[in-house]
C-alpha positions in Angstrom: -0.2 0.4 0.2 1.1 3.7 -0.8 2.2 6.0 1.7 -0.9 8.3 0.6 -3.1 5.4 1.2 -1.8 4.7 4.5 -1.7 8.5 5.2 -5.7 8.7 3.9 -6.6 6.2 6.3 -4.7 6.7 9.2 -6.8 10.3 9.0 -10.1 8.3 8.5 -9.5 6.1 11.2 -8.6 9.2 13.6 -11.8 10.9 13.0 -13.4 8.0 13.3 -12.1 8.0 17.3 -14.5 10.8 17.5 -17.5 8.8 17.0 -15.6 5.9 18.9 -15.6 8.5 21.9 -19.1 9.3 21.8 -20.5 6.3 22.2 -20.9 6.8 25.8 -23.3 9.5 25.4 -25.7 6.4 24.3 -25.7 5.1 27.8 -25.7 8.8 29.5 -28.1 10.3 31.4 -26.4 13.0 33.3 -23.4 15.8 31.3 -20.8 16.4 34.4 -18.6 19.7 33.6 -16.1 18.0 35.3 -15.7 15.1 33.6 -15.7 17.6 30.3 -13.1 19.9 31.2 -11.2 17.1 32.3 -11.7 15.5 28.9 -11.4 18.9 27.1 -7.5 19.1 29.3 -6.8 15.8 27.8 -6.9 16.8 24.2 -4.9 20.3 24.7 -2.4 17.8 26.4 -2.0 15.5 23.7 -1.8 18.1 20.8 0.5 20.1 22.7 3.0 17.0 22.6 2.1 16.4 19.8 2.8 19.6 18.4 6.3 19.2 19.5 7.6 15.8 20.1 6.0 14.8 16.6 6.2 17.9 14.3 8.4 20.7 15.3 11.5 18.3 16.4 11.0 16.1 12.8 10.8 19.4 11.0 13.8 20.9 12.2 15.3 17.2 11.2 13.7 17.0 7.6 15.4 21.4 7.3 18.3 20.1 8.1 18.7 16.6 5.7 17.5 19.6 3.1 20.6 21.0 3.3 19.5 24.0 6.3 21.8 25.2 8.9 20.6 24.7 12.3 19.4 28.4 12.3 18.2 28.0 9.0 16.0 25.0 10.1 15.0 27.1 12.8 14.0 30.3 11.2 11.9 27.9 8.3 10.1 26.0 10.8 9.6 29.3 13.0 8.0 30.8 10.1 5.6 27.4 9.1 4.5 27.7 12.4 3.2 31.4 12.6 1.6 30.4 9.2 -0.5 27.9 10.5 -1.4 30.0 13.6 -2.5 32.8 11.2 -4.4 30.0 9.0 -6.5 28.9 11.6 -7.2 32.8 13.3 -8.7 33.4 9.7 -10.4 30.4 9.3 -12.0 31.1 13.4 -12.6 35.0 12.1 -14.7 33.8 8.9 -16.8 30.5 9.9 -19.1 31.3 12.3 -18.9 29.2 15.8 -19.3 29.4 19.0 -18.0 27.8 22.4 -20.7 27.2 25.5 -18.1 29.6 27.7 -16.0 32.1 25.0 -19.1 33.0 23.0 -19.8 33.7 19.8 -16.7 33.9 16.7 -16.8 34.2 13.3 -18.8 36.2 10.9 -22.3 36.8 12.0 -24.4 33.2 12.3 -27.7 34.3 10.6 -30.4 31.5 11.2 -27.8 29.1 12.7 -28.5 27.8 16.5 -25.9 28.0 19.1 -25.7 24.1 19.4 -25.2 23.9 15.4 -22.4 26.8 15.8 -20.5 25.0 18.5 -20.5 21.6 16.6 -18.9 23.8 13.8 -16.1 24.5 16.6 -15.5 21.6 16.9 -15.3 20.8 13.3 -12.4 23.8 12.8 -10.7 22.2 15.6 -10.1 18.6 14.0 -8.8 20.1 10.5 -5.5 20.6 11.5 -5.5 17.2 13.1 -6.1 15.7 10.3 -3.6 17.7 8.3 -0.6 17.0 11.2 -1.9 12.9 10.6 -1.3 13.5 7.1 1.4 15.0 6.6 3.0 12.7 9.4 2.9 9.6 6.7 3.3 12.2 3.7 7.2 12.6 4.6 7.5 8.6 4.1 7.9 8.1 8.2 5.4 5.4 9.2 6.4 5.0 12.6 5.7 9.5 13.3 3.2 8.8 11.7 1.3 6.1 13.7 2.3 7.7 16.6 0.4 10.7 15.5 -2.7 9.0 14.3 -3.1 6.9 17.4 -2.2 10.3 19.7 -5.0 12.1 17.7 -7.4 9.6 17.5 -7.1 9.3 21.2 -7.4 12.6 22.1 -10.9 13.3 19.5 -12.7 10.4 21.8 -13.5 13.4 24.9 -14.1 16.2 22.1 -16.8 13.7 20.0 -18.1 12.7 23.9 -18.2 16.9 24.4 -20.2 17.2 21.0 -22.1 14.5 21.8 -23.1 15.7 25.6 -23.8 19.0 24.2 -26.5 18.1 22.2 -27.8 15.3 24.2 -28.2 18.6 26.8 -29.9 20.6 24.4 -32.7 18.1 23.7 -31.6 16.3 21.1 -32.0 12.0 20.6 -29.4 9.8 22.0 -29.0 8.7 18.2 -28.9 11.6 16.5 -26.4 13.4 19.2 -23.8 10.6 18.4 -24.3 10.8 14.8 -23.2 14.5 15.1 -20.1 13.9 16.5 -18.9 11.5 14.6 -19.5 13.4 11.2 -17.0 16.3 13.2 -14.6 13.8 13.1 -15.2 13.6 9.2 -13.3 16.5 8.5 -9.9 14.8 9.3 -9.5 12.9 6.6 -10.0 16.0 4.6 -6.9 17.8 6.5 -4.9 14.4 5.8 -5.5 13.9 1.8 -3.7 17.8 1.7 -1.3 17.0 4.0 -0.1 13.9 2.1 -0.9 15.0 -1.2 1.4 18.2 -0.2 4.1 16.5 1.3 4.2 13.1 -1.5 4.1 15.4 -4.5 7.1 17.4 -3.1 9.6 16.4 -0.2 10.9 20.0 0.2 7.5 21.2 1.7 7.9 18.7 4.8 9.4 21.0 7.0 7.0 23.6 6.4 3.8 21.1 6.5 5.3 20.0 10.0 5.4 23.4 11.7 2.2 24.6 9.4 0.4 21.7 11.4 2.3 22.5 14.4 1.3 26.2 14.3 -2.7 25.3 14.0 -2.5 22.9 16.8 -1.2 25.3 19.5 -3.6 27.9 18.5 -6.7 25.8 18.6 -5.0 24.6 21.8 -4.2 28.3 23.2 -7.1 30.4 21.8 -9.7 27.5 22.7 -9.7 24.6 24.1 -7.5 26.4 27.4 -10.0 28.7 27.8 -13.2 26.8 28.1 -11.8 24.2 30.8 -10.7 27.4 33.1 -13.8 29.3 32.9 -16.3 27.1 35.2 -14.6 26.3 38.2 -12.7 22.8 37.5 -9.6 24.3 35.9 -7.7 21.8 38.1 -9.1 19.0 36.6 -8.6 20.7 33.4 -4.6 21.4 33.9 -4.3 17.5 35.4 -6.2 16.3 32.3 -3.7 18.3 30.6 -0.6 17.1 31.9 -2.0 13.6 31.1 -2.5 13.9 27.7 0.9 15.2 27.3 3.4 12.8 29.3 0.8 9.9 26.9 0.9 11.6 23.9 5.0 11.7 24.8 5.3 8.2 25.6 3.8 7.1 22.4 6.1 9.8 20.3 9.3 7.8 22.6 7.6 4.2 22.1 6.1 3.7 18.9 8.8 7.1 16.9 
């Protein structure tokens, strides 16, 4: 099987983990904000760890392998990170979405209900994650791509649960809540396809793509997820969740990478 197909299938699997995380919502009766903040913190930790151990550090190595000096490699990856941050910042400004704590962002939402703005917010989060998985495989490093796919899949599970329980809280049926949560993860193969295609087409794009994906995820963590876990009185749980997610992803990267 080609690296292209492996990357695409891995990003699909990581996206489907969103639906797997939503499975408990089929049996839940109450929504625990403490648990939600802990799980979102875990997702933030996985994304932070993946950004550095699986994207930025390999990006520096890829730039060096292309002939760049240490200073040139650092400046290249820094530029790529900034581009990733600016790209997701622009998407946040344009696409209407809403967080239960932070409120509405993006352009005027028109007739979209608040709950669907929240679903759009999670969907925006998932795109750079799929991009990261695709880039990881596109560079030809199967071990690194596998680590990213597993880590992103793990952190997608609490996001899927968050979407499902939020919809349940708004009166949607369990079945529909699960299906919507599953669908939010299916944007990841789109990002994965773009990432693996770009890097496969031009190997010189690998350090740029790795840095770009890292910048996009760091923006999501700082601007979206962490503030959500620190506004309802459960910031300690969110912080411990972040630490657990970070060390879990670091362990996966060391063992599998």
